[in-house]
Residue frames relative to the residue before (quaternion, step in Angstrom):
aa qw qx qy qz dx dy dz
M 1.0000 0.0000 0.0000 0.0000 0.00 0.00 0.00
P 0.4085 -0.7205 0.4962 0.2603 3.66 -0.67 1.02
I 0.4991 -0.6452 0.4843 0.3163 3.57 -1.13 0.65
E 0.4377 -0.7182 0.4872 0.2350 3.55 -0.86 1.03
S 0.5319 -0.5788 0.5043 0.3575 3.53 -1.34 0.23
S 0.6381 -0.5092 0.4079 0.4089 3.54 -1.29 0.30
Y 0.0405 0.7719 -0.6345 -0.0004 3.54 -1.23 0.51
R 0.4471 -0.7121 0.4907 0.2285 3.55 -1.27 0.38
I 0.1937 -0.7738 0.5950 0.0984 3.53 -0.94 0.94
G 0.1921 -0.7706 0.5986 0.1049 3.56 -1.15 0.68
L 0.1298 -0.7919 0.5955 0.0373 3.56 -0.82 1.03
V 0.1927 -0.8084 0.5524 0.0647 3.56 -0.66 1.17
Q 0.0614 -0.7781 0.6250 -0.0119 3.56 -0.57 1.23
M 0.1659 0.8081 -0.5449 0.1500 3.58 -0.53 1.14
S 0.4633 -0.6218 0.5450 0.3188 3.53 -1.35 0.25
C 0.2869 -0.7686 0.5522 0.1484 3.57 -1.23 0.46
S 0.3316 -0.7304 0.5675 0.1856 3.54 -1.05 0.84
P 0.6415 -0.5195 0.3789 0.4183 3.63 -1.22 0.12
D 0.6592 0.5125 -0.2953 0.4644 3.61 1.25 -0.34
P 0.3837 -0.7550 0.4810 0.2267 3.64 -0.42 1.17
D 0.6408 0.5338 -0.3395 0.4350 3.59 1.01 -0.72
V 0.6191 0.5285 -0.3323 0.4764 3.56 1.07 -0.74
N 0.6701 0.5041 -0.3002 0.4547 3.57 0.94 -0.87
L 0.6473 0.5123 -0.3258 0.4609 3.57 0.96 -0.79
Q 0.6517 0.5021 -0.3194 0.4703 3.58 0.97 -0.82
K 0.6321 0.5217 -0.3328 0.4664 3.57 1.00 -0.77
A 0.6453 0.5238 -0.3177 0.4564 3.57 0.95 -0.89
E 0.6310 0.5261 -0.3325 0.4632 3.59 0.97 -0.83
D 0.6649 0.5084 -0.3006 0.4573 3.57 0.90 -0.95
K 0.6686 0.5044 -0.2981 0.4580 3.57 0.98 -0.89
V 0.6168 0.5274 -0.3509 0.4671 3.60 1.03 -0.70
R 0.6451 0.5094 -0.3219 0.4698 3.58 0.95 -0.84
Q 0.6539 0.5123 -0.3152 0.4589 3.58 0.94 -0.89
A 0.6374 0.5222 -0.3281 0.4620 3.58 0.97 -0.83
G 0.6460 0.5175 -0.3136 0.4653 3.57 0.99 -0.83
E 0.6494 0.5169 -0.3092 0.4642 3.57 1.01 -0.83
Q 0.6814 0.4689 -0.2723 0.4916 3.58 1.20 -0.60
G 0.6716 -0.5441 0.2765 0.4201 3.56 1.29 0.17
A 0.4589 0.6852 -0.4588 0.3309 3.59 1.23 -0.02
Q 0.2228 -0.7802 0.5737 0.1116 3.56 -1.12 0.75
V 0.7397 0.1543 -0.1331 0.6414 3.59 1.24 -0.45
V 0.0858 -0.8272 0.5551 -0.0137 3.58 -0.49 1.23
C 0.1209 -0.8020 0.5840 0.0323 3.56 -0.81 1.06
L 0.2553 -0.7477 0.5992 0.1294 3.55 -0.96 1.00
Q 0.5994 -0.5797 0.4181 0.3604 3.57 -1.24 0.40
E 0.6859 -0.4860 0.3481 0.4150 3.56 -1.29 0.27
L 0.8693 -0.0070 -0.0121 0.4941 3.57 -1.07 0.92
F 0.0945 0.8668 -0.4812 0.0910 3.54 1.01 0.95
R 0.5982 0.6185 -0.3633 0.3573 3.60 1.14 -0.50
S 0.7922 0.1850 -0.0941 0.5739 3.58 1.20 -0.40
Q 0.5764 -0.4637 0.4814 0.4701 3.49 -1.30 -0.13
Y 0.6224 -0.5672 0.3791 0.3837 3.57 -1.19 0.46
F 0.2012 -0.8544 0.4727 0.0781 3.54 0.05 1.36
C 0.5737 0.6268 -0.3753 0.3703 3.61 1.18 -0.36
R 0.4059 0.7020 -0.4811 0.3332 3.59 1.24 0.23
T 0.7819 0.1623 -0.0914 0.5949 3.59 1.23 -0.49
E 0.3930 -0.6725 0.5650 0.2723 3.56 -1.30 0.27
D 0.1911 0.7817 -0.5487 0.2266 3.57 -0.36 1.29
T 0.4136 -0.7347 0.4783 0.2457 3.60 -0.54 1.13
E 0.5924 0.5909 -0.3717 0.4022 3.61 1.09 -0.61
L 0.6369 0.5691 -0.3275 0.4040 3.58 1.11 -0.62
F 0.4991 0.6325 -0.4390 0.3977 3.60 1.22 -0.15
A 0.5447 0.6251 -0.3907 0.4000 3.58 1.23 -0.36
L 0.5730 0.5931 -0.3793 0.4195 3.60 1.22 -0.28
A 0.5837 0.6198 -0.3679 0.3738 3.59 1.18 -0.49
E 0.0746 -0.7861 0.6126 0.0333 3.55 -1.26 0.50
T 0.5680 -0.5894 0.4505 0.3565 3.52 -1.26 0.38
I 0.1805 -0.7283 0.6462 0.1393 3.54 -1.37 0.36
P 0.4032 -0.2680 -0.8249 0.2917 1.63 -1.07 2.28
G 0.0773 0.7888 -0.6040 0.0834 3.54 -1.20 0.57
P 0.8157 -0.2880 0.1770 0.4693 3.57 -1.28 -0.27
S 0.6996 0.4734 -0.2916 0.4489 3.60 0.83 -0.90
T 0.6708 0.4816 -0.3164 0.4668 3.59 0.90 -0.82
A 0.6098 0.5467 -0.3578 0.4485 3.59 1.10 -0.63
R 0.7087 0.4535 -0.2725 0.4667 3.58 0.83 -0.96
L 0.6891 0.4623 -0.2929 0.4750 3.59 0.91 -0.82
G 0.5926 0.5576 -0.3621 0.4547 3.57 1.15 -0.57
K 0.6325 0.5246 -0.3262 0.4673 3.56 1.05 -0.76
V 0.6563 0.4981 -0.3058 0.4772 3.57 0.98 -0.86
A 0.6255 0.5468 -0.3357 0.4438 3.59 0.98 -0.87
K 0.6734 0.4917 -0.2925 0.4682 3.57 0.93 -0.90
E 0.6650 0.5096 -0.3095 0.4498 3.58 0.90 -0.91
A 0.7493 0.3932 -0.2099 0.4898 3.57 0.96 -0.90
G 0.3805 -0.7405 0.4728 0.2887 3.58 1.26 -0.31
V 0.5409 0.6050 -0.4004 0.4255 3.57 1.10 0.74
V 0.4320 -0.6184 0.5784 0.3105 3.52 -1.37 0.29
V 0.1392 -0.7924 0.5901 0.0674 3.60 -1.01 0.81
V 0.1637 -0.7354 0.6506 0.0957 3.54 -1.04 0.91
A 0.0033 -0.8350 0.5438 -0.0842 3.56 -0.44 1.27
S 0.2481 -0.7820 0.5608 0.1109 3.57 -0.65 1.16
L 0.0002 -0.8375 0.5391 -0.0890 3.56 -0.61 1.21
F 0.4526 -0.6198 0.5693 0.2949 3.53 -1.34 0.44
E 0.1357 -0.8507 0.5067 0.0350 3.56 -0.09 1.32
K 0.1907 -0.7218 0.6538 0.1229 3.55 -1.02 0.91
R 0.1883 -0.8170 0.5398 0.0752 3.54 -0.25 1.28
A 0.7493 -0.1403 0.1312 0.6338 3.55 1.10 -0.84
A 0.6898 -0.4340 0.3431 0.4671 3.58 -1.24 0.12
G 0.8416 0.1262 -0.1207 0.5111 3.58 -0.67 1.11
L 0.7041 0.4037 -0.2575 0.5243 3.61 1.26 0.13
Y 0.0634 0.8232 -0.5476 0.1360 3.53 -0.35 1.31
H 0.1178 -0.7832 0.6080 0.0558 3.54 -1.21 0.63
N 0.3724 -0.6306 0.6210 0.2793 3.50 -1.40 0.29
T 0.0338 0.8718 -0.4679 0.1407 3.54 -0.02 1.38
A 0.2276 -0.7412 0.6161 0.1386 3.55 -1.06 0.82
A 0.1841 -0.7733 0.6013 0.0808 3.55 -0.79 1.10
V 0.2060 -0.7585 0.6074 0.1149 3.57 -1.02 0.84
L 0.1167 -0.8011 0.5871 0.0056 3.54 -0.59 1.25
G 0.3985 -0.7531 0.4801 0.2085 3.54 -0.68 1.13
A 0.6611 -0.5293 0.3670 0.3849 3.54 -1.29 0.32
D 0.6337 0.4795 -0.3362 0.5055 3.58 1.29 -0.10
G 0.6071 -0.5975 0.3313 0.4058 3.56 1.30 0.11
E 0.5579 0.6253 -0.3911 0.3806 3.59 1.25 -0.17
L 0.4815 -0.6148 0.5317 0.3280 3.55 -1.27 0.45
Q 0.2482 -0.8083 0.5203 0.1196 3.57 -0.43 1.23
G 0.7501 -0.2977 0.2141 0.5503 3.54 1.12 -0.59
I 0.3072 -0.7377 0.5679 0.1972 3.54 -1.34 0.04
Y 0.1747 -0.7253 0.6517 0.1364 3.51 -1.33 0.44
R 0.2032 -0.7796 0.5830 0.1050 3.57 -0.82 1.00
K 0.5438 -0.6571 0.4247 0.3035 3.55 -0.75 1.12
M 0.3377 -0.7923 0.4863 0.1473 3.54 -0.69 1.17
H 0.7675 0.2893 -0.1540 0.5510 3.58 0.91 -0.90
I 0.1115 -0.8173 0.5653 0.0097 3.58 -0.62 1.15
P 0.2829 -0.7929 0.5142 0.1642 3.63 -0.53 1.10
D 0.0534 -0.7495 0.6549 0.0813 3.51 -1.38 0.19
D 0.2550 0.7487 -0.5483 0.2718 3.52 0.09 1.39
P 0.6850 -0.4498 0.3408 0.4607 3.61 -1.19 0.21
S 0.8438 0.0682 -0.1348 0.5150 3.55 -0.76 1.21
Y 0.6865 0.3371 -0.2852 0.5778 3.59 1.31 0.29
Y 0.1435 0.8405 -0.5053 0.1326 3.56 0.75 1.10
E 0.0826 0.8644 -0.4917 0.0653 3.55 0.77 1.04
K 0.5801 0.5888 -0.3906 0.4052 3.61 1.09 -0.51
Y 0.5721 0.5846 -0.3737 0.4374 3.59 1.20 -0.44
Y 0.7780 0.3715 -0.1671 0.4784 3.58 1.03 -0.81
F 0.8256 0.3001 -0.1054 0.4661 3.58 0.85 -0.94
T 0.3297 -0.6757 0.6261 0.2064 3.50 -1.20 0.78
P 0.5312 -0.6336 0.4384 0.3525 3.64 -0.90 0.78
G 0.5976 -0.6031 0.4041 0.3404 3.55 -1.09 0.74
D 0.2050 -0.7932 0.5680 0.0784 3.54 -1.15 0.72
L 0.5592 0.6166 -0.3842 0.3993 3.58 1.23 0.33
G 0.4732 -0.6746 0.4409 0.3559 3.58 1.26 -0.19
F 0.6315 -0.5086 0.4231 0.4043 3.53 -1.34 -0.26
L 0.1228 -0.8533 0.5051 -0.0408 3.52 -0.63 1.24
N 0.2116 -0.6958 0.6590 0.1921 3.49 -1.45 0.20
F 0.1894 -0.7593 0.6124 0.1118 3.54 -1.29 0.47
D 0.2858 -0.7527 0.5721 0.1565 3.55 -0.81 1.03
T 0.0802 -0.8086 0.5828 0.0061 3.55 -0.31 1.27
R 0.7148 -0.4348 0.3244 0.4414 3.55 -1.29 0.12
F 0.7701 0.3931 -0.1802 0.4689 3.57 1.05 -0.78
G 0.7945 -0.1801 0.1395 0.5629 3.57 1.09 -0.55
R 0.5388 -0.6062 0.4844 0.3279 3.54 -1.34 0.29
I 0.0423 -0.8283 0.5576 -0.0342 3.57 -0.62 1.15
G 0.2432 -0.7183 0.6263 0.1805 3.51 -1.31 0.42
V 0.1318 -0.7897 0.5968 0.0528 3.58 -1.10 0.71
Q 0.0685 0.7307 -0.6788 0.0237 3.51 -1.10 0.87
V 0.3558 -0.7555 0.5185 0.1838 3.59 -1.23 0.19
C 0.8864 -0.1751 0.0888 0.4192 3.52 -0.97 1.11
W 0.8278 0.1998 -0.1293 0.5080 3.65 -0.31 -1.18
D 0.5341 0.6120 -0.3985 0.4259 3.60 1.20 -0.44
Q 0.6280 0.6041 -0.3405 0.3531 3.57 1.08 -0.72
W 0.6308 0.5402 -0.3326 0.4469 3.59 1.25 -0.21
Y 0.6764 0.5098 -0.2694 0.4583 3.60 1.26 -0.19
P 0.3418 -0.7639 0.5067 0.2070 3.60 -0.45 1.15
E 0.5742 0.6004 -0.3856 0.4014 3.59 1.13 -0.56
G 0.6699 0.5005 -0.3025 0.4574 3.59 0.94 -0.85
A 0.6400 0.5195 -0.3204 0.4667 3.55 1.00 -0.84
R 0.6552 0.5130 -0.3116 0.4588 3.58 0.93 -0.90
A 0.6823 0.4964 -0.2995 0.4453 3.59 0.79 -1.01
T 0.6671 0.4918 -0.3013 0.4715 3.59 1.03 -0.78
A 0.6642 0.5030 -0.3058 0.4608 3.59 0.93 -0.87
M 0.6347 0.5606 -0.3351 0.4131 3.59 1.03 -0.73
L 0.6239 0.5265 -0.3444 0.4636 3.58 1.24 -0.23
G 0.6565 -0.5790 0.2888 0.3877 3.57 1.26 0.07
A 0.3761 0.7477 -0.4835 0.2564 3.61 1.23 0.06
S 0.3512 -0.7189 0.5584 0.2191 3.55 -1.11 0.69
V 0.7699 0.1487 -0.0945 0.6134 3.58 1.26 -0.45
L 0.1932 -0.7273 0.6435 0.1401 3.56 -1.13 0.76
F 0.1657 -0.7898 0.5864 0.0707 3.59 -0.61 1.15
Y 0.0695 -0.7853 0.6148 0.0217 3.56 -1.07 0.85
P 0.1635 -0.7575 0.6264 0.0841 3.62 -0.13 1.21
T 0.0737 -0.8486 0.5173 -0.0833 3.54 -0.71 1.18
A 0.0115 -0.7324 0.6777 0.0638 3.54 -1.35 0.45
I 0.2792 0.7600 -0.5324 0.2469 3.57 -0.08 1.27
G 0.1234 0.8037 -0.5717 0.1090 3.55 -1.03 0.80
W 0.6380 -0.5426 0.4103 0.3608 3.50 -1.38 -0.16
H 0.3865 -0.6176 0.6235 0.2836 3.52 -1.26 0.58
P 0.5625 -0.6439 0.3826 0.3501 3.64 -0.79 0.93
H 0.7191 0.4617 -0.2661 0.4460 3.59 0.89 -0.87
E 0.6875 0.4758 -0.2793 0.4722 3.60 1.26 -0.23
K 0.5261 0.7040 -0.4022 0.2566 3.56 1.11 -0.64
A 0.6775 0.5123 -0.3171 0.4219 3.58 0.78 -0.99
R 0.7479 0.4189 -0.2232 0.4641 3.58 0.91 -0.90
Y 0.8357 0.2276 -0.0694 0.4949 3.56 0.84 -1.00
G 0.4620 0.7590 -0.4080 0.2098 3.57 1.21 -0.47
E 0.6809 0.4915 -0.2995 0.4529 3.57 0.83 -0.95
D 0.6725 0.4925 -0.2942 0.4676 3.58 0.98 -0.86
Q 0.6275 0.5362 -0.3399 0.4508 3.60 1.03 -0.74
L 0.6627 0.4968 -0.2996 0.4736 3.57 0.92 -0.90
D 0.6543 0.5168 -0.3131 0.4547 3.57 0.94 -0.85
A 0.6418 0.5176 -0.3229 0.4646 3.59 1.00 -0.82
W 0.6426 0.5365 -0.3132 0.4484 3.57 0.99 -0.89
R 0.6854 0.4649 -0.2819 0.4843 3.54 0.92 -0.89
T 0.6675 0.5349 -0.3045 0.4191 3.57 0.94 -0.91
I 0.6622 0.5087 -0.3331 0.4379 3.61 0.84 -0.88
Q 0.6929 0.4661 -0.2930 0.4657 3.59 0.98 -0.72
R 0.5874 0.5297 -0.3685 0.4885 3.58 1.11 -0.56
S 0.6354 0.5333 -0.3365 0.4457 3.59 1.03 -0.74
H 0.6034 0.5363 -0.3635 0.4648 3.61 1.08 -0.61
A 0.6326 0.5278 -0.3294 0.4613 3.57 1.00 -0.82
I 0.6847 0.4899 -0.2857 0.4577 3.58 0.88 -0.96
A 0.7109 0.4868 -0.2747 0.4268 3.58 0.74 -1.08
N 0.7812 0.3319 -0.1594 0.5042 3.56 1.12 -0.67
G 0.3890 -0.7475 0.4686 0.2651 3.59 1.23 -0.12
V 0.5532 0.5805 -0.4051 0.4392 3.56 0.98 0.90
Y 0.5375 -0.5562 0.5026 0.3863 3.53 -1.31 0.19
V 0.1247 -0.7581 0.6355 0.0763 3.55 -1.14 0.73
A 0.0633 -0.7941 0.6044 -0.0046 3.58 -0.87 1.02
A 0.0699 -0.7987 0.5976 -0.0075 3.57 -0.55 1.21
V 0.1158 -0.8187 0.5624 -0.0048 3.58 -0.66 1.18
N 0.0260 -0.8310 0.5539 -0.0449 3.58 -0.34 1.27
R 0.4579 -0.6512 0.5233 0.3040 3.56 -1.32 0.23
V 0.2667 -0.7243 0.6037 0.1993 3.56 -1.37 0.10
G 0.6023 0.5795 -0.4265 0.3458 3.53 -1.34 0.25
Y 0.4217 -0.6714 0.5510 0.2604 3.53 -1.32 0.40
E 0.0379 -0.7963 0.6035 -0.0146 3.56 -0.88 0.98
G 0.7400 0.3789 -0.2968 0.4698 3.57 -0.90 0.95
T 0.7055 -0.4450 0.3401 0.4343 3.54 -1.34 -0.18
P 0.6486 -0.5199 0.3674 0.4171 3.62 -1.18 0.38
E 0.6995 0.4831 -0.2700 0.4522 3.58 1.08 -0.71
S 0.8405 0.1913 -0.0446 0.5049 3.57 0.91 -0.88
G 0.4654 0.6928 -0.4464 0.3228 3.60 1.18 0.27
L 0.3977 -0.6774 0.5581 0.2674 3.52 -1.36 -0.19
E 0.2348 -0.7317 0.6237 0.1431 3.53 -1.09 0.83
F 0.2482 -0.7938 0.5380 0.1374 3.58 -0.21 1.26
W 0.3533 -0.8236 0.4246 0.1285 3.50 -0.69 1.20
G 0.4490 -0.7184 0.4650 0.2571 3.62 1.12 0.34
N 0.4835 0.7034 -0.4558 0.2524 3.57 -0.77 -1.14
T 0.1180 0.7926 -0.5698 0.1825 3.55 1.10 0.76
F 0.0928 0.8267 -0.5462 0.0985 3.60 -0.80 0.93
V 0.2439 -0.7126 0.6325 0.1806 3.50 -1.42 0.23
A 0.1204 -0.7602 0.6350 0.0655 3.56 -0.99 0.94
D 0.4022 -0.7133 0.5160 0.2515 3.57 -0.99 0.79
P 0.7297 -0.4625 0.2662 0.4275 3.65 -1.21 0.16
F 0.6458 0.4662 -0.3290 0.5073 3.60 1.28 -0.06
G 0.5742 -0.6192 0.3531 0.4027 3.55 1.35 0.04
K 0.4757 0.6695 -0.4428 0.3597 3.58 1.25 0.06
V 0.3738 -0.7060 0.5532 0.2361 3.57 -0.89 0.95
I 0.1314 -0.8376 0.5295 0.0281 3.57 -0.45 1.23
A 0.7772 0.0320 -0.0625 0.6253 3.59 1.31 -0.10
Q 0.0680 0.7988 -0.5939 0.0672 3.55 -1.00 0.82
A 0.3505 -0.7325 0.5502 0.1945 3.55 -1.02 0.86
S 0.6412 -0.5206 0.4076 0.3895 3.55 -1.35 0.13
H 0.5759 -0.5969 0.4341 0.3517 3.57 -1.31 0.06
D 0.8211 0.2819 -0.0996 0.4862 3.59 1.15 -0.40
K 0.6945 0.4590 -0.2838 0.4758 3.62 1.19 0.11
E 0.5011 -0.6038 0.5196 0.3382 3.54 -1.22 0.52
E 0.0913 0.7998 -0.5832 0.1092 3.56 -0.83 0.99
I 0.2132 -0.7135 0.6449 0.1720 3.50 -1.37 0.34
L 0.1542 -0.7669 0.6173 0.0839 3.56 -0.73 1.07
V 0.0565 -0.7618 0.6444 0.0348 3.58 -0.96 0.89
V 0.0185 0.8247 -0.5541 0.1117 3.54 -0.51 1.27
E 0.3554 -0.7136 0.5595 0.2267 3.58 -0.97 0.84
V 0.1047 -0.7689 0.6276 0.0631 3.56 -0.96 0.88
D 0.1640 -0.7919 0.5867 0.0423 3.53 -0.99 0.94
P 0.3537 -0.7678 0.4929 0.2061 3.62 -0.27 1.20
K 0.5625 0.5910 -0.3958 0.4215 3.61 1.14 -0.42
R 0.5630 0.5942 -0.3817 0.4293 3.57 1.19 -0.48
S 0.6201 0.5305 -0.3389 0.4681 3.60 1.05 -0.71
D 0.6450 0.5246 -0.3192 0.4549 3.55 0.94 -0.88
E 0.6576 0.5186 -0.2971 0.4587 3.55 0.99 -0.88
V 0.6840 0.4842 -0.2862 0.4645 3.58 0.86 -0.98
R 0.6837 0.4971 -0.2976 0.4437 3.59 0.89 -0.87
R 0.5876 0.5548 -0.3786 0.4511 3.60 1.13 -0.45
N 0.7306 0.4224 -0.2276 0.4857 3.57 1.04 -0.82
W 0.7574 0.1802 -0.1169 0.6166 3.58 1.15 -0.61
P 0.0367 -0.8743 0.4841 -0.0017 3.60 0.40 1.23
F 0.0181 -0.8477 0.5299 -0.0134 3.57 0.65 1.13
F 0.6404 0.5180 -0.3437 0.4511 3.60 1.00 -0.68
R 0.6160 0.5471 -0.3438 0.4507 3.58 1.05 -0.67
D 0.7885 0.3865 -0.1662 0.4486 3.55 0.84 -1.03
R 0.3975 0.7208 -0.4823 0.2996 3.60 1.22 0.12
R 0.3003 -0.7512 0.5633 0.1680 3.57 -0.97 0.89
I 0.0926 -0.8514 0.5153 0.0325 3.54 0.45 1.23
D 0.5903 0.5682 -0.3651 0.4420 3.59 1.25 -0.31
A 0.7440 0.4288 -0.2043 0.4699 3.60 1.20 -0.42
Y 0.5943 0.6390 -0.3384 0.3522 3.59 1.24 -0.04
A 0.3415 0.7690 -0.4907 0.2263 3.63 1.19 0.09
P 0.6282 0.5657 -0.3665 0.3886 3.67 0.89 -0.71
I 0.5775 0.6065 -0.3864 0.3865 3.58 1.12 -0.48
L 0.6031 0.5681 -0.3440 0.4418 3.58 1.26 -0.33
Q 0.5930 0.5374 -0.3694 0.4724 3.57 1.29 -0.09
R 0.5658 -0.5989 0.4378 0.3599 3.58 -1.14 0.60
W 0.7699 -0.1190 0.1140 0.6165 3.55 1.04 -0.85
R 0.3413 -0.7319 0.5479 0.2183 3.58 -1.13 0.53
D 0.2223 -0.8045 0.5416 0.1006 3.56 -0.33 1.26
C-alpha cells in the first residue's frame, strides 16, 4: 500500500442543547468553520444531535433515532460537498422497528454516504445506560478510503479496548477517530476526576503507540442533567501522533475546533524503529478469544 500524503483533520468539540435541530445546525456551522480553517476530514462528537440521552432509561427517547441514510446524513452530506470535506458523524440509528445502533456515518467530500461503523462495545454503567438503547455492532472493525486518506472509526466505549484499535489499524488506517461522550459524575469529580481523565487519555495514547497511528478523540463539553444526577462532559478533545505524543488538545469546558495536520509517513518512520507488527506472536494469541482463562 503506497504511503499517503499529509492531510488535515478537524475535530469539533461542542456543547449540546435539548433541541436536536439546534444541535444539527450548530454541527453544520462547525463543519463549515473547520473546512474554512483548512480541515479536510472533520469528525463530530458522539451522538451530537442531542444531549446524551443514555443518562436515563426512557422509551420516549427512542424517538430521537433516525435511519441512515436519513435527515442528518442528507444535511451533512450537503455541507460536506459544499465545503469539500469528509465528515464523520455519530448518530442514533434506527435500523428497524425495535432495532437500534450507535452508529458513525462517513460522508465523502462529494456528499455521498461512504459507509457506516456500528459501535461494537456497549457500556452499561450509572448514567451510561447504553445497553437499553443500542444493539452491539455487527459490521466488525472497518476502514474507510476517503479522498484524503484511509481512516478508521470507532465510538467512545470502543476506545478502552486494545483489540479494536489493533484490528482497525491492521487494515491500514492512518488515523483512528473516536467520537466520544464522556464526563464526570458530580459526586465523583473531586475524588476521582483527575485520575479518570488521565486514564482516558492514556489508554488512547497507548493505542497510538502500540499501532503506530494517529489517534483523534472528539469529546463534548457542558453539563447535562440535574445537579444531583447529571454529567459534566470533560472535553479535552485531542490528537496523539504515532509515538503517542499529544500534538493538540482542547480545553475541558469550551467549544473548540482543532485542526491538525497528520502525516502518514510518520507512521512508517515510527514503525521502523518500534516494529511491533513485525514481532507480534500471532501463533500464540488464540487464548484472547476466550472470555476468561480458568
